[in-house]
N, C-alpha and C positions, 0 to 999 in steps of 0.2 A: 791721891785720886786720879784713877786711870784715865778718865777723860780729859784732865788739866794736862797731866802728863804727855798725852797724844797731841793736845792743843798747842802747848809750848814747844814739843819737837817739829812739829809741824811749823810751827810760825818762826822759830829759830833758822829752819832749813829754807826759808820763803826767804831770808835776810842774805844767804850765801849768792856773791855775784859767781856769774858764769857755768851755774850749774843746770844742766837741763831739767826740764819736768820731767818727772817719773814717768817711765812709760806706763801703757794702758793696765798691762800685767801686773806693774806693782799696787795700782787702784783696785783690781780687781781684786788678788790677794786679800789687799787690806780689808775690803769688804766682806770677802770670805768670812775673815778669822772673825770681824767683829760679830759678824751675824751668828757664826757657829755659837760662841760665847754667850748672844741673847738666847738662842734658841736652846743652849743647854740647861738655862736657867727656866724657859720656859716649860720646857718636858719634865724636867725635875721639881715642877711645883715651887720653886723657891723663889713664891709671889714678894715675900719683902725684899730679897737682894734684888730682883729684877725690877722692880720700883724706884729702888735705891738707884739702880745704873743706868736706868733710862731716863728717869729724872735726872739724874745727873748729867745726861747727854741734853735734854730738854731745858738745864738750867742755864749750861755752856751756849747754848743756841741762843736764846732768849738775851743773854749778854754778849754776845758776839764774838764770843772763844770758839765756837766751832761753825762751820759752814753750813748751810742747807744740804750740800752734798756730803759730808759727815753724818749729818744728823738723818738723812735717807739711808745710809749705810747702817745704821742700827737698828733702825724700823724694818729693814729689808727684810729681817730675819722671820716676819710674822708675813712678808708678800708670797707666800706657799699656800699651795694646795693640800698638802697632807690631812685627811679627815681627822686625823687623831688630834690635831690641834683645837679643833673648834670647840669639845667641851673643856680643854684645859684652858683656853682662853676665856669661854663663859665663866669657869670657875675662879680665873684672876680677876674679872670684874665683879662677881659676886665677892671676893676678899674686899676688893679696892673699888666700890661703885663709884667714885668721883674721880676715879683716874684716868685721865687724859690719854695716857699712853698705853692702858688697857682697851680702852675704846676703840683708839686708832689703830691698834693691832687687830681687833677683829675686822674692821673695816676694810685695811690691806690684807688680811685672809680671807676676808666673806668675796672681796673682788676675785682675788685669785682662784678661790673654788668655783666663781661664776665662769671665768674663761675657761677652766678645767671640762665644765658641763657643757661649755658653745662647744668645744673641738677646735682643732686645728686647720679645718678647710675653710673653702673661701663660704662667704653667706650662702653663694647659691648652691654648694653642697653638703650644706649644715641643715637638719631636718628642722620642722616648726617646732617639736619638742624641745630640742638642744635650745633654738632661738628663746623658745619661752621661758625656759629654767634659766639661762643666761641674761634675759632682762631682768626676771624675779631676786634673781643674786647678786647683780646689780644695784636694784633697788635697796637689796637689805644692807649691802656697801655702803650706798649713798646714806642711809639713815642712821649706822655706825659714824660715818665722818660727819655727820651734821652733830650727833650727840660728842664726839671728840672734840671738834671746833669749839663748842658751848663750854669747854672744861680749860682752855688755854688760851692766856692771853695773844699769842702768835703762831695759830694752829695749819702753818704752813703746810704742813703734811697732810690734815684733812681739807684743805682747798686745792690742794693738788688731786687727792684722790677724786672728791666732788668733780670736779673736772673733768680728769679722765673718765669717770665713769659717766658723766652727761656726754661726753662725747662718743662712748660706745652707744649711749641710749640714744645720741642723735637728740639730745635735748633743744628747747628752745633757745637759739642764738644770743638773744638778749640775756638771759639766766646763764649763759657761759660767759658773755662780757661780763655780769655782775659778780661772779663768782671771781674771773681772773682781777678782777680791778679789787676786790676784798683781799684776796691773796698776795698783791704787789703792796697793798698797804698795811697786811701783816707781818712781812720780812724786817728784818733788825733793820736800823739804821745805821 
C-alpha cells in the first residue's frame, strides 16, 4: 500500500538522530508528485482507483499514520480552478454519492474556481460582478464542504475549508469560532 510505505519511510526518517529537516523544496516536490498521481486518476476518470487511493489516505489519517499536512497534499490535487475538472468531479460524485473524498474534492475545486473569478487585484480594484461571483462560488464551496463533513468521522479538510471560506466571506466571528473548535476536536488524538 503506497500510503503505508510512505508513512513508514517518513516515520523511520524521523527516528534518525542528527539529520536536518528536509528543505521546503523537498516537501514541495513530494506534494507535487502526490497531487500529480491523484490528478491523473481524476482526469482519466478511474474513480474506483481514485476512491481506493484517497480513502487509503483518509484511513491512514484517521489511524494517525499520516499527518494533516500529508492529507492536505493528497487533496491538493483538487484545489485548482481548471474548468475541465468540474464535470469530472461531478461524475465522480455520481458514481460515489456517499464519498467524503469526492465531496471534499468538489469543495476545494469550487473554492479555487471562486478565487479565479475574483481575480488577483485588491478589493478596491475588483468589480462588483467579480466580487458577487466570488461570494457565490465560496458559498457553493461551503455547501460542498458541509456535505463532505457529514460523510467522515474526522473531516479536518472540510472544517479547514469552511473556516478559510468563512474568513474570505467575512462571516460572523462566532461561527468561525464554532468551526475552529469543531475542527480542533476532529483531529486525531
